[in-house]
C-alpha positions, 0 to 999 in steps of 0.5 A: 234816707236822712231827709225821710226818717223823722223823729216821730218815726222812732216812737217810744225809743226817741229818748234813747236816740236823743241821749248822747250817752247811748251808743246802741239800741238792740231789739231782739224780737221781744225785749229792748237792750241799751248800751250806754257809755256810763251805765254799760249794757242793760235791759230797757223798761220800754216795751215795744208793741208788735205794731210799732216794730212792724211800722218802724221797720217797714218805714225804714224799708220804704225810705231806702226803697228796698223790699223787706219780707220773708224772701228779702229778710235782711235790711240795712240803712243809715243816716248821718248819725245812725246805722239801722240793721233789721232782720225779718221774722222769717229768718229770726226765730225770736221775731222781727228784730233791729239794731241801731248803732249811733255815731255823733257828729261831735267830739264826746271827749276832750283831753281834760275829761279823758285824764280826769276819768282815768283813761290815761295819765297826763304823762301818757296823754302827752306821750301819745300826742307827741307820738302823733305829732311826730307823724307815727302810724297808730293802731287802736285795739280792743273789743267792740264798744271800748271806744276805738273809733272815739279814740281815733276821732280824738287823736286825729286832732293832733295830726299837723294842721296843714296836712290832708286827711282821707277817711275810709268807712263803711258806716259814717262814724268818725265825722272828722270833717264836722269835728275839725271843720277847718282842716283839709279832710275828705271822707270816702264811703264804702259801697257796692261800687267802692270796696275797701281795697279800691278806696285805699288804692284810690287814695294815692291819687288824692294827695293825702298825708294821712289815710284813716281806715275805720276798721281793719277787717280783711285782706285790704290791710295789705294795701293799707300797709303798702300805702303807709310804706310810701310815706303816708301816715294814718290810723286804723282800729282792730279787734285784739286782746294783746298788742304783742299779737298785733303783727301776727293778727294783721299778717293773718288777715292778709292771707298771703302765705307764700310771702308771709315773712316779707309781709310781716317785715313790712308790718314791723317796718311801717306800723309804728305803735299800738294802743289797747283800750279796755273797759271795766265796771266800777262803783261811782263813790258819789252816786253809788251806781255802777258805771263803765270806765274805759282806760288804756291798758297797753301801749306798744311800739313796733320796729324792724332794726338790723333785719330783726323785728321787735315789739317794745311793750311800754305799758302793760296792765296800766303799768309802765314797763322798765324799757328804753325807747328805740332810737328812731322813735327818740329822734323823730319825737324830739329831745323833750320826748327823748327824756320822757322815753329814756327816764320818765316814761317808765319811772314817772308815769 
């Protein structure tokens, strides 16, 4: 499909496709809605004709060589940068509808702009960088659209440069090979022939140091944590509202009640840290326009020590908590970060 879908096929929505700040384009059958990194979600002034919607969606169907009609009422297709989902009017009471999710093959953010935008302080940024350089496993959490995938993309750059990374996705969004072209990176794509569970198991034969699962969704999490228990490291993302609930959320996804305590112990043993990202709408003092700001709200460490499971909430509601880092994290992160954890992490940040 990548070579067959042309720019002119997008018609009136082409400016939205080209706009790097636009992440999602949703047409519900009668109106067009846009999700913008800065503006948030808003109704577009663009009016789509029934003819355009019909021609565009049928062309997408032709590109992937799939029937699209009342009997075959859903359609999914993707390019390197876009995921297109279409619903036929026979199954949608508001008419023929489509959604387009965009993913850039480049880095949206850098360290300077993230700190300047209020995503986190420089001290918190340094702490997270060191956490990853010390080869800890991190789960990035939050509601859809807060920037979990972009965070994985950004913080992947702080893994040791000589270590091999394998990503597992059902839709290409990370594009780590293009972002970090000099690195040893392999990208697995989920399909009918390769499930999440099979891909995770397959990774073991490919000598990775890091396994990055784009999103933790179901029972495949059990196999991911089993891989991490062998010494592999990695990242994943998770829909979650409070990091204190992360272990239970992962456990519930595994659906193995008969040995739930062992599985829960494994989560605390091998999942090292969680980062919760939120977003809020604020007024830009210069433009007086409402803008979306993303920020790290919580940071938690997970540990199993002396047969007990612990959650250490280092940050909550953007405020550092008055706690001491677990000793094993201090040792792995080095003397400089030990000082950060013991004193500055809850006093200076």
